[in-house]
mmCIF file of the N, C-alpha and C atoms, coordinates in Angstrom:
data_MODEL
# 
_entry.id   MODEL 
# 
loop_
_atom_site.group_PDB 
_atom_site.id 
_atom_site.type_symbol 
_atom_site.label_atom_id 
_atom_site.label_alt_id 
_atom_site.label_comp_id 
_atom_site.label_asym_id 
_atom_site.label_entity_id 
_atom_site.label_seq_id 
_atom_site.pdbx_PDB_ins_code 
_atom_site.Cartn_x 
_atom_site.Cartn_y 
_atom_site.Cartn_z 
_atom_site.occupancy 
_atom_site.B_iso_or_equiv 
_atom_site.pdbx_formal_charge 
_atom_site.auth_seq_id 
_atom_site.auth_comp_id 
_atom_site.auth_asym_id 
_atom_site.auth_atom_id 
_atom_site.pdbx_PDB_model_num 
ATOM 1   N N  . MET A 1 1  ? 37.754  -19.481 8.950   1.00 0.00 ? 1  MET A N  1 
ATOM 2   C CA . MET A 1 1  ? 36.645  -20.313 8.543   1.00 0.00 ? 1  MET A CA 1 
ATOM 3   C C  . MET A 1 1  ? 35.857  -19.583 7.456   1.00 0.00 ? 1  MET A C  1 
ATOM 4   N N  . ALA A 1 2  ? 35.477  -20.278 6.410   1.00 0.00 ? 2  ALA A N  1 
ATOM 5   C CA . ALA A 1 2  ? 34.749  -19.683 5.291   1.00 0.00 ? 2  ALA A CA 1 
ATOM 6   C C  . ALA A 1 2  ? 33.300  -19.416 5.683   1.00 0.00 ? 2  ALA A C  1 
ATOM 7   N N  . ARG A 1 3  ? 32.818  -18.305 5.190   1.00 0.00 ? 3  ARG A N  1 
ATOM 8   C CA . ARG A 1 3  ? 31.439  -17.915 5.489   1.00 0.00 ? 3  ARG A CA 1 
ATOM 9   C C  . ARG A 1 3  ? 30.516  -18.532 4.440   1.00 0.00 ? 3  ARG A C  1 
ATOM 10  N N  . THR A 1 4  ? 29.470  -19.184 4.894   1.00 0.00 ? 4  THR A N  1 
ATOM 11  C CA . THR A 1 4  ? 28.535  -19.802 3.960   1.00 0.00 ? 4  THR A CA 1 
ATOM 12  C C  . THR A 1 4  ? 27.286  -18.941 3.854   1.00 0.00 ? 4  THR A C  1 
ATOM 13  N N  . THR A 1 5  ? 26.716  -18.936 2.671   1.00 0.00 ? 5  THR A N  1 
ATOM 14  C CA . THR A 1 5  ? 25.484  -18.173 2.459   1.00 0.00 ? 5  THR A CA 1 
ATOM 15  C C  . THR A 1 5  ? 24.427  -19.093 1.881   1.00 0.00 ? 5  THR A C  1 
ATOM 16  N N  . LYS A 1 6  ? 23.191  -18.738 2.117   1.00 0.00 ? 6  LYS A N  1 
ATOM 17  C CA . LYS A 1 6  ? 22.088  -19.518 1.568   1.00 0.00 ? 6  LYS A CA 1 
ATOM 18  C C  . LYS A 1 6  ? 21.947  -19.217 0.083   1.00 0.00 ? 6  LYS A C  1 
ATOM 19  N N  . SER A 1 7  ? 21.537  -20.215 -0.656  1.00 0.00 ? 7  SER A N  1 
ATOM 20  C CA . SER A 1 7  ? 21.264  -19.993 -2.075  1.00 0.00 ? 7  SER A CA 1 
ATOM 21  C C  . SER A 1 7  ? 19.985  -19.178 -2.211  1.00 0.00 ? 7  SER A C  1 
ATOM 22  N N  . SER A 1 8  ? 19.768  -18.645 -3.374  1.00 0.00 ? 8  SER A N  1 
ATOM 23  C CA . SER A 1 8  ? 18.578  -17.831 -3.635  1.00 0.00 ? 8  SER A CA 1 
ATOM 24  C C  . SER A 1 8  ? 17.301  -18.638 -3.400  1.00 0.00 ? 8  SER A C  1 
ATOM 25  N N  . ALA A 1 9  ? 17.286  -19.873 -3.853  1.00 0.00 ? 9  ALA A N  1 
ATOM 26  C CA . ALA A 1 9  ? 16.104  -20.725 -3.675  1.00 0.00 ? 9  ALA A CA 1 
ATOM 27  C C  . ALA A 1 9  ? 15.845  -20.996 -2.196  1.00 0.00 ? 9  ALA A C  1 
ATOM 28  N N  . ALA A 1 10 ? 16.905  -21.213 -1.436  1.00 0.00 ? 10 ALA A N  1 
ATOM 29  C CA . ALA A 1 10 ? 16.755  -21.464 -0.003  1.00 0.00 ? 10 ALA A CA 1 
ATOM 30  C C  . ALA A 1 10 ? 16.224  -20.230 0.712   1.00 0.00 ? 10 ALA A C  1 
ATOM 31  N N  . LYS A 1 11 ? 16.686  -19.052 0.290   1.00 0.00 ? 11 LYS A N  1 
ATOM 32  C CA . LYS A 1 11 ? 16.199  -17.807 0.891   1.00 0.00 ? 11 LYS A CA 1 
ATOM 33  C C  . LYS A 1 11 ? 14.714  -17.618 0.610   1.00 0.00 ? 11 LYS A C  1 
ATOM 34  N N  . GLN A 1 12 ? 14.294  -17.893 -0.634  1.00 0.00 ? 12 GLN A N  1 
ATOM 35  C CA . GLN A 1 12 ? 12.883  -17.744 -0.986  1.00 0.00 ? 12 GLN A CA 1 
ATOM 36  C C  . GLN A 1 12 ? 12.017  -18.718 -0.198  1.00 0.00 ? 12 GLN A C  1 
ATOM 37  N N  . THR A 1 13 ? 12.478  -19.945 -0.045  1.00 0.00 ? 13 THR A N  1 
ATOM 38  C CA . THR A 1 13 ? 11.738  -20.938 0.725   1.00 0.00 ? 13 THR A CA 1 
ATOM 39  C C  . THR A 1 13 ? 11.606  -20.489 2.168   1.00 0.00 ? 13 THR A C  1 
ATOM 40  N N  . SER A 1 14 ? 12.686  -19.953 2.706   1.00 0.00 ? 14 SER A N  1 
ATOM 41  C CA . SER A 1 14 ? 12.665  -19.458 4.077   1.00 0.00 ? 14 SER A CA 1 
ATOM 42  C C  . SER A 1 14 ? 11.668  -18.315 4.224   1.00 0.00 ? 14 SER A C  1 
ATOM 43  N N  . ARG A 1 15 ? 11.653  -17.410 3.257   1.00 0.00 ? 15 ARG A N  1 
ATOM 44  C CA . ARG A 1 15 ? 10.706  -16.286 3.291   1.00 0.00 ? 15 ARG A CA 1 
ATOM 45  C C  . ARG A 1 15 ? 9.270   -16.783 3.224   1.00 0.00 ? 15 ARG A C  1 
ATOM 46  N N  . ARG A 1 16 ? 9.030   -17.787 2.379   1.00 0.00 ? 16 ARG A N  1 
ATOM 47  C CA . ARG A 1 16 ? 7.675   -18.341 2.257   1.00 0.00 ? 16 ARG A CA 1 
ATOM 48  C C  . ARG A 1 16 ? 7.216   -18.939 3.576   1.00 0.00 ? 16 ARG A C  1 
ATOM 49  N N  . ARG A 1 17 ? 8.118   -19.643 4.252   1.00 0.00 ? 17 ARG A N  1 
ATOM 50  C CA . ARG A 1 17 ? 7.764   -20.236 5.547   1.00 0.00 ? 17 ARG A CA 1 
ATOM 51  C C  . ARG A 1 17 ? 7.404   -19.156 6.550   1.00 0.00 ? 17 ARG A C  1 
ATOM 52  N N  . ILE A 1 18 ? 8.205   -18.102 6.587   1.00 0.00 ? 18 ILE A N  1 
ATOM 53  C CA . ILE A 1 18 ? 7.939   -17.001 7.514   1.00 0.00 ? 18 ILE A CA 1 
ATOM 54  C C  . ILE A 1 18 ? 6.609   -16.357 7.167   1.00 0.00 ? 18 ILE A C  1 
ATOM 55  N N  . SER A 1 19 ? 6.360   -16.112 5.891   1.00 0.00 ? 19 SER A N  1 
ATOM 56  C CA . SER A 1 19 ? 5.112   -15.503 5.447   1.00 0.00 ? 19 SER A CA 1 
ATOM 57  C C  . SER A 1 19 ? 3.927   -16.396 5.788   1.00 0.00 ? 19 SER A C  1 
ATOM 58  N N  . ALA A 1 20 ? 4.073   -17.699 5.570   1.00 0.00 ? 20 ALA A N  1 
ATOM 59  C CA . ALA A 1 20 ? 2.997   -18.636 5.887   1.00 0.00 ? 20 ALA A CA 1 
ATOM 60  C C  . ALA A 1 20 ? 2.720   -18.644 7.380   1.00 0.00 ? 20 ALA A C  1 
ATOM 61  N N  . THR A 1 21 ? 3.773   -18.550 8.187   1.00 0.00 ? 21 THR A N  1 
ATOM 62  C CA . THR A 1 21 ? 3.606   -18.513 9.635   1.00 0.00 ? 21 THR A CA 1 
ATOM 63  C C  . THR A 1 21 ? 2.830   -17.273 10.047  1.00 0.00 ? 21 THR A C  1 
ATOM 64  N N  . VAL A 1 22 ? 3.177   -16.138 9.476   1.00 0.00 ? 22 VAL A N  1 
ATOM 65  C CA . VAL A 1 22 ? 2.465   -14.894 9.782   1.00 0.00 ? 22 VAL A CA 1 
ATOM 66  C C  . VAL A 1 22 ? 1.014   -15.022 9.354   1.00 0.00 ? 22 VAL A C  1 
ATOM 67  N N  . THR A 1 23 ? 0.786   -15.583 8.177   1.00 0.00 ? 23 THR A N  1 
ATOM 68  C CA . THR A 1 23 ? -0.571  -15.747 7.674   1.00 0.00 ? 23 THR A CA 1 
ATOM 69  C C  . THR A 1 23 ? -1.377  -16.659 8.586   1.00 0.00 ? 23 THR A C  1 
ATOM 70  N N  . LYS A 1 24 ? -0.790  -17.763 9.031   1.00 0.00 ? 24 LYS A N  1 
ATOM 71  C CA . LYS A 1 24 ? -1.497  -18.694 9.907   1.00 0.00 ? 24 LYS A CA 1 
ATOM 72  C C  . LYS A 1 24 ? -1.805  -18.060 11.253  1.00 0.00 ? 24 LYS A C  1 
ATOM 73  N N  . SER A 1 25 ? -0.870  -17.311 11.800  1.00 0.00 ? 25 SER A N  1 
ATOM 74  C CA . SER A 1 25 ? -1.077  -16.747 13.131  1.00 0.00 ? 25 SER A CA 1 
ATOM 75  C C  . SER A 1 25 ? -2.114  -15.637 13.130  1.00 0.00 ? 25 SER A C  1 
ATOM 76  N N  . THR A 1 26 ? -2.180  -14.848 12.062  1.00 0.00 ? 26 THR A N  1 
ATOM 77  C CA . THR A 1 26 ? -3.131  -13.738 12.021  1.00 0.00 ? 26 THR A CA 1 
ATOM 78  C C  . THR A 1 26 ? -4.416  -14.116 11.307  1.00 0.00 ? 26 THR A C  1 
ATOM 79  N N  . GLY A 1 27 ? -4.360  -15.147 10.498  1.00 0.00 ? 27 GLY A N  1 
ATOM 80  C CA . GLY A 1 27 ? -5.532  -15.538 9.738   1.00 0.00 ? 27 GLY A CA 1 
ATOM 81  C C  . GLY A 1 27 ? -5.760  -14.687 8.504   1.00 0.00 ? 27 GLY A C  1 
ATOM 82  N N  . ARG A 1 28 ? -4.840  -13.775 8.228   1.00 0.00 ? 28 ARG A N  1 
ATOM 83  C CA . ARG A 1 28 ? -4.974  -12.895 7.063   1.00 0.00 ? 28 ARG A CA 1 
ATOM 84  C C  . ARG A 1 28 ? -3.661  -12.849 6.312   1.00 0.00 ? 28 ARG A C  1 
ATOM 85  N N  . ARG A 1 29 ? -3.763  -12.616 5.023   1.00 0.00 ? 29 ARG A N  1 
ATOM 86  C CA . ARG A 1 29 ? -2.553  -12.430 4.228   1.00 0.00 ? 29 ARG A CA 1 
ATOM 87  C C  . ARG A 1 29 ? -2.140  -10.978 4.301   1.00 0.00 ? 29 ARG A C  1 
ATOM 88  N N  . LYS A 1 30 ? -0.852  -10.759 4.202   1.00 0.00 ? 30 LYS A N  1 
ATOM 89  C CA . LYS A 1 30 ? -0.346  -9.390  4.172   1.00 0.00 ? 30 LYS A CA 1 
ATOM 90  C C  . LYS A 1 30 ? -0.726  -8.758  2.842   1.00 0.00 ? 30 LYS A C  1 
ATOM 91  N N  . LYS A 1 31 ? -1.131  -7.484  2.876   1.00 0.00 ? 31 LYS A N  1 
ATOM 92  C CA . LYS A 1 31 ? -1.478  -6.780  1.645   1.00 0.00 ? 31 LYS A CA 1 
ATOM 93  C C  . LYS A 1 31 ? -0.223  -6.198  1.013   1.00 0.00 ? 31 LYS A C  1 
ATOM 94  N N  . SER A 1 32 ? -0.208  -6.199  -0.294  1.00 0.00 ? 32 SER A N  1 
ATOM 95  C CA . SER A 1 32 ? 0.917   -5.595  -1.003  1.00 0.00 ? 32 SER A CA 1 
ATOM 96  C C  . SER A 1 32 ? 0.802   -4.081  -0.912  1.00 0.00 ? 32 SER A C  1 
ATOM 97  N N  . SER A 1 33 ? 1.887   -3.397  -1.167  1.00 0.00 ? 33 SER A N  1 
ATOM 98  C CA . SER A 1 33 ? 1.877   -1.937  -1.074  1.00 0.00 ? 33 SER A CA 1 
ATOM 99  C C  . SER A 1 33 ? 0.931   -1.322  -2.102  1.00 0.00 ? 33 SER A C  1 
ATOM 100 N N  . SER A 1 34 ? 0.825   -1.924  -3.281  1.00 0.00 ? 34 SER A N  1 
ATOM 101 C CA . SER A 1 34 ? -0.088  -1.376  -4.291  1.00 0.00 ? 34 SER A CA 1 
ATOM 102 C C  . SER A 1 34 ? -1.541  -1.555  -3.867  1.00 0.00 ? 34 SER A C  1 
ATOM 103 N N  . ARG A 1 35 ? -1.829  -2.660  -3.205  1.00 0.00 ? 35 ARG A N  1 
ATOM 104 C CA . ARG A 1 35 ? -3.195  -2.881  -2.724  1.00 0.00 ? 35 ARG A CA 1 
ATOM 105 C C  . ARG A 1 35 ? -3.532  -1.908  -1.598  1.00 0.00 ? 35 ARG A C  1 
ATOM 106 N N  . LEU A 1 36 ? -2.575  -1.672  -0.707  1.00 0.00 ? 36 LEU A N  1 
ATOM 107 C CA . LEU A 1 36 ? -2.790  -0.701  0.366   1.00 0.00 ? 36 LEU A CA 1 
ATOM 108 C C  . LEU A 1 36 ? -3.021  0.689   -0.210  1.00 0.00 ? 36 LEU A C  1 
ATOM 109 N N  . ARG A 1 37 ? -2.243  1.024   -1.218  1.00 0.00 ? 37 ARG A N  1 
ATOM 110 C CA . ARG A 1 37 ? -2.380  2.332   -1.863  1.00 0.00 ? 37 ARG A CA 1 
ATOM 111 C C  . ARG A 1 37 ? -3.747  2.462   -2.530  1.00 0.00 ? 37 ARG A C  1 
ATOM 112 N N  . GLY A 1 38 ? -4.195  1.393   -3.175  1.00 0.00 ? 38 GLY A N  1 
ATOM 113 C CA . GLY A 1 38 ? -5.511  1.393   -3.807  1.00 0.00 ? 38 GLY A CA 1 
ATOM 114 C C  . GLY A 1 38 ? -6.631  1.552   -2.790  1.00 0.00 ? 38 GLY A C  1 
ATOM 115 N N  . ASP A 1 39 ? -6.506  0.856   -1.664  1.00 0.00 ? 39 ASP A N  1 
ATOM 116 C CA . ASP A 1 39 ? -7.506  0.973   -0.600  1.00 0.00 ? 39 ASP A CA 1 
ATOM 117 C C  . ASP A 1 39 ? -7.544  2.390   -0.044  1.00 0.00 ? 39 ASP A C  1 
ATOM 118 N N  . GLU A 1 40 ? -6.368  2.966   0.139   1.00 0.00 ? 40 GLU A N  1 
ATOM 119 C CA . GLU A 1 40 ? -6.280  4.342   0.642   1.00 0.00 ? 40 GLU A CA 1 
ATOM 120 C C  . GLU A 1 40 ? -6.927  5.308   -0.350  1.00 0.00 ? 40 GLU A C  1 
ATOM 121 N N  . LEU A 1 41 ? -6.698  5.084   -1.623  1.00 0.00 ? 41 LEU A N  1 
ATOM 122 C CA . LEU A 1 41 ? -7.273  5.936   -2.662  1.00 0.00 ? 41 LEU A CA 1 
ATOM 123 C C  . LEU A 1 41 ? -8.801  5.819   -2.683  1.00 0.00 ? 41 LEU A C  1 
ATOM 124 N N  . LYS A 1 42 ? -9.314  4.601   -2.540  1.00 0.00 ? 42 LYS A N  1 
ATOM 125 C CA . LYS A 1 42 ? -10.765 4.402   -2.503  1.00 0.00 ? 42 LYS A CA 1 
ATOM 126 C C  . LYS A 1 42 ? -11.394 5.162   -1.341  1.00 0.00 ? 42 LYS A C  1 
ATOM 127 N N  . ARG A 1 43 ? -10.753 5.093   -0.174  1.00 0.00 ? 43 ARG A N  1 
ATOM 128 C CA . ARG A 1 43 ? -11.272 5.824   0.993   1.00 0.00 ? 43 ARG A CA 1 
ATOM 129 C C  . ARG A 1 43 ? -11.258 7.328   0.747   1.00 0.00 ? 43 ARG A C  1 
ATOM 130 N N  . ALA A 1 44 ? -10.192 7.817   0.136   1.00 0.00 ? 44 ALA A N  1 
ATOM 131 C CA . ALA A 1 44 ? -10.074 9.254   -0.133  1.00 0.00 ? 44 ALA A CA 1 
ATOM 132 C C  . ALA A 1 44 ? -11.146 9.719   -1.120  1.00 0.00 ? 44 ALA A C  1 
ATOM 133 N N  . VAL A 1 45 ? -11.407 8.926   -2.152  1.00 0.00 ? 45 VAL A N  1 
ATOM 134 C CA . VAL A 1 45 ? -12.422 9.289   -3.144  1.00 0.00 ? 45 VAL A CA 1 
ATOM 135 C C  . VAL A 1 45 ? -13.811 9.265   -2.511  1.00 0.00 ? 45 VAL A C  1 
ATOM 136 N N  . LYS A 1 46 ? -14.071 8.266   -1.693  1.00 0.00 ? 46 LYS A N  1 
ATOM 137 C CA . LYS A 1 46 ? -15.374 8.190   -1.016  1.00 0.00 ? 46 LYS A CA 1 
ATOM 138 C C  . LYS A 1 46 ? -15.584 9.400   -0.105  1.00 0.00 ? 46 LYS A C  1 
ATOM 139 N N  . LYS A 1 47 ? -14.531 9.769   0.609   1.00 0.00 ? 47 LYS A N  1 
ATOM 140 C CA . LYS A 1 47 ? -14.603 10.936  1.485   1.00 0.00 ? 47 LYS A CA 1 
ATOM 141 C C  . LYS A 1 47 ? -14.845 12.203  0.661   1.00 0.00 ? 47 LYS A C  1 
ATOM 142 N N  . LEU A 1 48 ? -14.178 12.310  -0.481  1.00 0.00 ? 48 LEU A N  1 
ATOM 143 C CA . LEU A 1 48 ? -14.347 13.458  -1.378  1.00 0.00 ? 48 LEU A CA 1 
ATOM 144 C C  . LEU A 1 48 ? -15.789 13.550  -1.878  1.00 0.00 ? 48 LEU A C  1 
ATOM 145 N N  . GLN A 1 49 ? -16.356 12.426  -2.278  1.00 0.00 ? 49 GLN A N  1 
ATOM 146 C CA . GLN A 1 49 ? -17.713 12.416  -2.814  1.00 0.00 ? 49 GLN A CA 1 
ATOM 147 C C  . GLN A 1 49 ? -18.756 12.804  -1.767  1.00 0.00 ? 49 GLN A C  1 
ATOM 148 N N  . ASN A 1 50 ? -18.455 12.550  -0.504  1.00 0.00 ? 50 ASN A N  1 
ATOM 149 C CA . ASN A 1 50 ? -19.402 12.858  0.566   1.00 0.00 ? 50 ASN A CA 1 
ATOM 150 C C  . ASN A 1 50 ? -19.166 14.221  1.206   1.00 0.00 ? 50 ASN A C  1 
ATOM 151 N N  . GLU A 1 51 ? -18.208 14.975  0.699   1.00 0.00 ? 51 GLU A N  1 
ATOM 152 C CA . GLU A 1 51 ? -17.871 16.280  1.285   1.00 0.00 ? 51 GLU A CA 1 
ATOM 153 C C  . GLU A 1 51 ? -18.785 17.368  0.718   1.00 0.00 ? 51 GLU A C  1 
ATOM 154 N N  . PRO A 1 52 ? -19.593 18.030  1.572   1.00 0.00 ? 52 PRO A N  1 
ATOM 155 C CA . PRO A 1 52 ? -20.496 19.076  1.076   1.00 0.00 ? 52 PRO A CA 1 
ATOM 156 C C  . PRO A 1 52 ? -19.798 20.417  0.804   1.00 0.00 ? 52 PRO A C  1 
ATOM 157 N N  . ASP A 1 53 ? -18.701 20.686  1.481   1.00 0.00 ? 53 ASP A N  1 
ATOM 158 C CA . ASP A 1 53 ? -18.003 21.965  1.330   1.00 0.00 ? 53 ASP A CA 1 
ATOM 159 C C  . ASP A 1 53 ? -17.063 21.916  0.121   1.00 0.00 ? 53 ASP A C  1 
ATOM 160 N N  . ASP A 1 54 ? -17.293 22.812  -0.848  1.00 0.00 ? 54 ASP A N  1 
ATOM 161 C CA . ASP A 1 54 ? -16.492 22.816  -2.081  1.00 0.00 ? 54 ASP A CA 1 
ATOM 162 C C  . ASP A 1 54 ? -15.013 23.101  -1.832  1.00 0.00 ? 54 ASP A C  1 
ATOM 163 N N  . LYS A 1 55 ? -14.723 23.970  -0.894  1.00 0.00 ? 55 LYS A N  1 
ATOM 164 C CA . LYS A 1 55 ? -13.324 24.321  -0.619  1.00 0.00 ? 55 LYS A CA 1 
ATOM 165 C C  . LYS A 1 55 ? -12.556 23.112  -0.073  1.00 0.00 ? 55 LYS A C  1 
ATOM 166 N N  . ILE A 1 56 ? -13.164 22.406  0.857   1.00 0.00 ? 56 ILE A N  1 
ATOM 167 C CA . ILE A 1 56 ? -12.527 21.208  1.429   1.00 0.00 ? 56 ILE A CA 1 
ATOM 168 C C  . ILE A 1 56 ? -12.435 20.113  0.372   1.00 0.00 ? 56 ILE A C  1 
ATOM 169 N N  . ALA A 1 57 ? -13.487 19.969  -0.439  1.00 0.00 ? 57 ALA A N  1 
ATOM 170 C CA . ALA A 1 57 ? -13.487 18.959  -1.501  1.00 0.00 ? 57 ALA A CA 1 
ATOM 171 C C  . ALA A 1 57 ? -12.361 19.223  -2.498  1.00 0.00 ? 57 ALA A C  1 
ATOM 172 N N  . ARG A 1 58 ? -12.130 20.486  -2.815  1.00 0.00 ? 58 ARG A N  1 
ATOM 173 C CA . ARG A 1 58 ? -11.039 20.836  -3.743  1.00 0.00 ? 58 ARG A CA 1 
ATOM 174 C C  . ARG A 1 58 ? -9.687  20.467  -3.155  1.00 0.00 ? 58 ARG A C  1 
ATOM 175 N N  . GLN A 1 59 ? -9.493  20.708  -1.864  1.00 0.00 ? 59 GLN A N  1 
ATOM 176 C CA . GLN A 1 59 ? -8.237  20.339  -1.200  1.00 0.00 ? 59 GLN A CA 1 
ATOM 177 C C  . GLN A 1 59 ? -8.052  18.819  -1.223  1.00 0.00 ? 59 GLN A C  1 
ATOM 178 N N  . GLN A 1 60 ? -9.137  18.096  -0.973  1.00 0.00 ? 60 GLN A N  1 
ATOM 179 C CA . GLN A 1 60 ? -9.068  16.633  -1.008  1.00 0.00 ? 60 GLN A CA 1 
ATOM 180 C C  . GLN A 1 60 ? -8.728  16.149  -2.417  1.00 0.00 ? 60 GLN A C  1 
ATOM 181 N N  . TRP A 1 61 ? -9.345  16.776  -3.424  1.00 0.00 ? 61 TRP A N  1 
ATOM 182 C CA . TRP A 1 61 ? -9.057  16.397  -4.805  1.00 0.00 ? 61 TRP A CA 1 
ATOM 183 C C  . TRP A 1 61 ? -7.593  16.632  -5.137  1.00 0.00 ? 61 TRP A C  1 
ATOM 184 N N  . LYS A 1 62 ? -7.034  17.742  -4.673  1.00 0.00 ? 62 LYS A N  1 
ATOM 185 C CA . LYS A 1 62 ? -5.624  18.045  -4.932  1.00 0.00 ? 62 LYS A CA 1 
ATOM 186 C C  . LYS A 1 62 ? -4.720  16.972  -4.314  1.00 0.00 ? 62 LYS A C  1 
ATOM 187 N N  . ARG A 1 63 ? -5.070  16.501  -3.111  1.00 0.00 ? 63 ARG A N  1 
ATOM 188 C CA . ARG A 1 63 ? -4.285  15.433  -2.464  1.00 0.00 ? 63 ARG A CA 1 
ATOM 189 C C  . ARG A 1 63 ? -4.373  14.134  -3.267  1.00 0.00 ? 63 ARG A C  1 
ATOM 190 N N  . ILE A 1 64 ? -5.578  13.818  -3.747  1.00 0.00 ? 64 ILE A N  1 
ATOM 191 C CA . ILE A 1 64 ? -5.763  12.605  -4.557  1.00 0.00 ? 64 ILE A CA 1 
ATOM 192 C C  . ILE A 1 64 ? -4.965  12.720  -5.851  1.00 0.00 ? 64 ILE A C  1 
ATOM 193 N N  . GLU A 1 65 ? -5.063  13.859  -6.500  1.00 0.00 ? 65 GLU A N  1 
ATOM 194 C CA . GLU A 1 65 ? -4.338  14.115  -7.747  1.00 0.00 ? 65 GLU A CA 1 
ATOM 195 C C  . GLU A 1 65 ? -2.832  13.951  -7.541  1.00 0.00 ? 65 GLU A C  1 
ATOM 196 N N  . GLN A 1 66 ? -2.342  14.482  -6.434  1.00 0.00 ? 66 GLN A N  1 
ATOM 197 C CA . GLN A 1 66 ? -0.912  14.398  -6.155  1.00 0.00 ? 66 GLN A CA 1 
ATOM 198 C C  . GLN A 1 66 ? -0.489  12.954  -5.876  1.00 0.00 ? 66 GLN A C  1 
ATOM 199 N N  . SER A 1 67 ? -1.328  12.197  -5.174  1.00 0.00 ? 67 SER A N  1 
ATOM 200 C CA . SER A 1 67 ? -0.960  10.811  -4.873  1.00 0.00 ? 67 SER A CA 1 
ATOM 201 C C  . SER A 1 67 ? -0.970  9.942   -6.130  1.00 0.00 ? 67 SER A C  1 
ATOM 202 N N  . ILE A 1 68 ? -1.858  10.242  -7.074  1.00 0.00 ? 68 ILE A N  1 
ATOM 203 C CA . ILE A 1 68 ? -1.930  9.450   -8.306  1.00 0.00 ? 68 ILE A CA 1 
ATOM 204 C C  . ILE A 1 68 ? -0.803  9.809   -9.266  1.00 0.00 ? 68 ILE A C  1 
ATOM 205 N N  . PHE A 1 69 ? -0.648  11.109  -9.537  1.00 0.00 ? 69 PHE A N  1 
ATOM 206 C CA . PHE A 1 69 ? 0.306   11.552  -10.550 1.00 0.00 ? 69 PHE A CA 1 
ATOM 207 C C  . PHE A 1 69 ? 1.665   11.936  -9.984  1.00 0.00 ? 69 PHE A C  1 
ATOM 208 N N  . GLY A 1 70 ? 1.734   12.138  -8.673  1.00 0.00 ? 70 GLY A N  1 
ATOM 209 C CA . GLY A 1 70 ? 3.003   12.500  -8.051  1.00 0.00 ? 70 GLY A CA 1 
ATOM 210 C C  . GLY A 1 70 ? 3.416   13.937  -8.295  1.00 0.00 ? 70 GLY A C  1 
ATOM 211 N N  . VAL A 1 71 ? 2.489   14.749  -8.802  1.00 0.00 ? 71 VAL A N  1 
ATOM 212 C CA . VAL A 1 71 ? 2.777   16.144  -9.124  1.00 0.00 ? 71 VAL A CA 1 
ATOM 213 C C  . VAL A 1 71 ? 1.632   16.998  -8.602  1.00 0.00 ? 71 VAL A C  1 
ATOM 214 N N  . ARG A 1 72 ? 1.961   18.176  -8.144  1.00 0.00 ? 72 ARG A N  1 
ATOM 215 C CA . ARG A 1 72 ? 0.921   19.113  -7.707  1.00 0.00 ? 72 ARG A CA 1 
ATOM 216 C C  . ARG A 1 72 ? 0.652   20.102  -8.838  1.00 0.00 ? 72 ARG A C  1 
ATOM 217 N N  . TYR A 1 73 ? -0.559  20.059  -9.377  1.00 0.00 ? 73 TYR A N  1 
ATOM 218 C CA . TYR A 1 73 ? -0.947  20.959  -10.461 1.00 0.00 ? 73 TYR A CA 1 
ATOM 219 C C  . TYR A 1 73 ? -1.522  22.247  -9.886  1.00 0.00 ? 73 TYR A C  1 
ATOM 220 N N  . GLU A 1 74 ? -1.239  23.359  -10.532 1.00 0.00 ? 74 GLU A N  1 
ATOM 221 C CA . GLU A 1 74 ? -1.651  24.681  -10.043 1.00 0.00 ? 74 GLU A CA 1 
ATOM 222 C C  . GLU A 1 74 ? -2.844  25.238  -10.807 1.00 0.00 ? 74 GLU A C  1 
ATOM 223 N N  . ASN A 1 75 ? -3.871  24.469  -11.063 1.00 0.00 ? 75 ASN A N  1 
ATOM 224 C CA . ASN A 1 75 ? -5.025  24.984  -11.800 1.00 0.00 ? 75 ASN A CA 1 
ATOM 225 C C  . ASN A 1 75 ? -6.180  25.268  -10.906 1.00 0.00 ? 75 ASN A C  1 
# 
């Protein structure tokens, strides 16, 4: 028996239905990964700005720098 597959349009429609169901059940839309990353970055910067200890603040800045640029700088 031949195996049938859904067309691309049918798959997208199916995904939309599933997404809409999740949205209706939770009352919230799912956040994209870039939005989650942005929210995480905002929290990290706020925490950095409120940190009184310079040594801890520098460590936090290094983590933020690494998450943005993907590289650890040695300065």
